[in-house]
N, C-alpha and C positions, 0 to 999 in steps of 0.2 A: 215134192215135186222135184225129179232131177233133171226132167226134160222140158223145161218152160223157162221162158226168158227170166232174167234176173229180176225185175221188178213185180213179176207174179210171183216168183218165190218167195220175194221178200214178203209179198202181201200175206201168203199163206203162213207164213214164220210170225208174222204178227198176229195173224188173227189166233193161231196156235197158242200164243202168249196171252193173248187177252183172256182166252177161255179158260187156260191153266191159272191164271191171274185170278178170275173173277170164282172159279172153283176153290180157291185157297180162303176164300170167306174173309173172317175177322183178323186172321193172320195175314193177309195180304198188304204190303207197303210197297212204295214205288222204288225203295231201295231195294228191297228183296227181287222185285221184278228186274231190276238192272243186273243184280248177281245172277239170276238164273237164265237170262236172255242168252249167253254165250253157251248153254248146255240145252239149248233147245233140241238140236239134232239128237242128244242122249236120251232126253226124255221121250221122242217118238220112237226112238229104237227100244225104249223099255215098255213103252205102250204096246208096241207090236208084239215084243217078247210075252209080256204077260197074256195078251189075247190070244196068242198061239200056245202058250201054255195051259191056258183054261179050254182050247180047243173051239175058240170063236173065230170067226173071220172078221176082216174089218168090216163095219157096217156103217156106211154113209149117212148122213141125216136129209139129203136133197130129197128124195122121193117118199121113202116110206119110214115109218116109226120102226127101229129095229127093236125085235124080238128079245128082250133082255133075261127073259125067264130061263132058258136054261142056263145061262152063266151065273144068275142068281141062285139056283139051285145048287149048281155043281160048289158056288162058295160056301153056301150054308150047309151042305154036306160035310164039306172039308172042316168048317168050323166047329161042326157038333163032333165030327169025328176025332179032331185034335183037343177038343173041350177047350177051344180059344174062348168061350163066352164065360166060364167058370173062374172065378178069381183064386187063385192059388197064391198064398201069402209068401211062400218061400219060392216060388217060381217053378220052374224044372227041375226034377228029381235026375238032375244029371252033373256029373263031374266036369264035363267038357265045356257046357254053356255057363259063362259066369256073367253076372249083371254089368252092363255098361253104365259109363259116366257120361255126363252130359260135356261133350268136347268142346261145343261152341261156349258155354258158360264158363268153363274152366280157363279156356283161351282169352275170353274177356276179361275176365277177372285179373287174369297175368299182364294183359295189355294195360288195365287201369291201375295196377300198383307199381308197374315197373315205370323209372324215370325216362324221360325223354333224353336225357344225357347218356343213359346206359344204352337205350336203343341207339343212338347216333353212333357211340363210339363203336357198337357191334357191327354197323352196317360201315363205318370207315374201315374197321379192320377186316372185313369181309371183302370189299371192294380192293383192298392193299395186297390181297391176297394171303391174309394171314389163315390159319387154321384155328378155328376157336374151339373151346371146349365142347364136347358133346353133353348135351343135358340128360340126365337120368330120366327113362320112361316113368311117368306117376301112373299112367294107366296099365292094369293088369292084363 
């Protein structure tokens, strides 16, 4: 909603967040909702781009039930074409694509293992304008 009063715009964003939050199911937490709330605009843009990429227009839910069958057929065809439903223990046979690591888990582990004194020292040094040592990237 770009051409509507702020209060209505906020209501639309809140409705989007509630639906997105409900769709996450058991993985939804209030902390997660707070984290993603700033990215609502990006989520909506991504949703529109995916719809455009699949060749389906925006279908409101106000008057008729949208016909999802064309979108389902396109996705099912692509899954079959790329064999996404078949487990491949070695992943893709590609030298370019590498497996990714769970950056959130690694970051959380680093936060848990480092001391508060080290963190405070680095923050004070950064605020004082000191250039701190670059860390070696552990992600391939």
